[in-house]
C-alpha positions in Angstrom: 5.3 8.6 14.6 5.0 4.9 15.5 8.3 4.7 17.2 7.6 7.8 19.3 4.1 6.4 20.1 2.3 9.4 18.6 0.2 7.1 16.5 -1.4 3.7 17.3 -2.3 1.3 14.6 -4.5 -0.7 16.9 -7.8 0.7 15.6 -6.8 1.1 11.9 -9.3 -0.7 9.8 -7.9 0.2 6.3 -4.3 0.9 5.5 -3.6 2.4 2.0 0.0 3.5 1.4 1.0 5.1 -1.9 4.4 4.7 -3.5 4.9 1.4 -1.7 7.7 0.5 -4.1 9.8 3.3 -2.5 8.7 2.3 1.1 9.9 -1.2 0.5 13.4 0.0 -0.5 14.1 1.6 2.9 12.3 -1.0 5.0 9.7 1.4 6.5 6.7 -0.7 5.3 8.0 -3.8 7.2 7.7 -2.0 10.6 4.2 -0.8 9.8 3.0 -4.2 8.7 4.3 -5.8 11.8 2.2 -3.4 14.0 -1.0 -3.7 12.0 -4.0 -5.6 13.4 -4.4 -8.9 11.5 -7.9 -7.8 10.4 -6.7 -4.6 8.9 -7.5 -4.4 5.2 -4.4 -3.4 3.2 -4.3 -1.7 -0.3 -0.9 -1.1 -1.8 -0.6 1.6 -4.5 2.3 2.5 -6.7 2.7 3.9 -10.2 5.5 1.3 -10.7 5.4 -2.2 -9.2 8.5 -4.1 -10.2 8.4 -7.9 -9.9 10.7 -8.0 -6.8 8.3 -5.6 -5.0 5.3 -7.8 -5.9 7.2 -10.8 -4.4 7.8 -9.0 -1.2 4.2 -7.8 -0.8 3.1 -11.5 -1.0 4.6 -12.0 2.4 2.2 -9.4 4.0 -0.9 -9.8 1.9 -3.8 -12.2 2.6 -6.2 -13.2 -0.1 -4.7 -10.5 -2.3 -6.0 -9.3 -5.7 -3.6 -7.7 -8.1 -4.7 -5.0 -10.5 -1.9 -4.3 -12.9 -2.0 -1.9 -15.9 0.4 -2.5 -18.8 2.8 0.4 -19.3 1.6 1.0 -22.9 -2.1 1.3 -21.6 -1.2 3.9 -19.0 -1.9 7.4 -20.4 -3.1 10.6 -19.0 -6.3 10.2 -20.9 -6.8 6.9 -19.2 -6.5 8.2 -15.7 -9.6 9.4 -13.9 -9.2 10.9 -10.5 -12.1 11.3 -8.0 -12.2 13.1 -4.7 -14.7 12.1 -2.1 -14.9 14.1 1.1 -15.7 11.9 4.0 -16.0 12.7 7.7 
């Protein structure tokens, strides 16, 4: 969509991609980061975040905060999902 100019990132205030570990593998995320406004807030989400992916994200993130959950603490009982409808 970006390459075909169907979507402009100029006015994006918050960018939250999920499964970022997969996006990094095929280089898609790099193109998006290069087009984002420098003031855009970025939140990267993934169920798995290997150390090499964490290293790559440091190149793009400013004043980042990492929230990592240990594998043994990740259970279905520990996951709480919330849906908030916004306009």
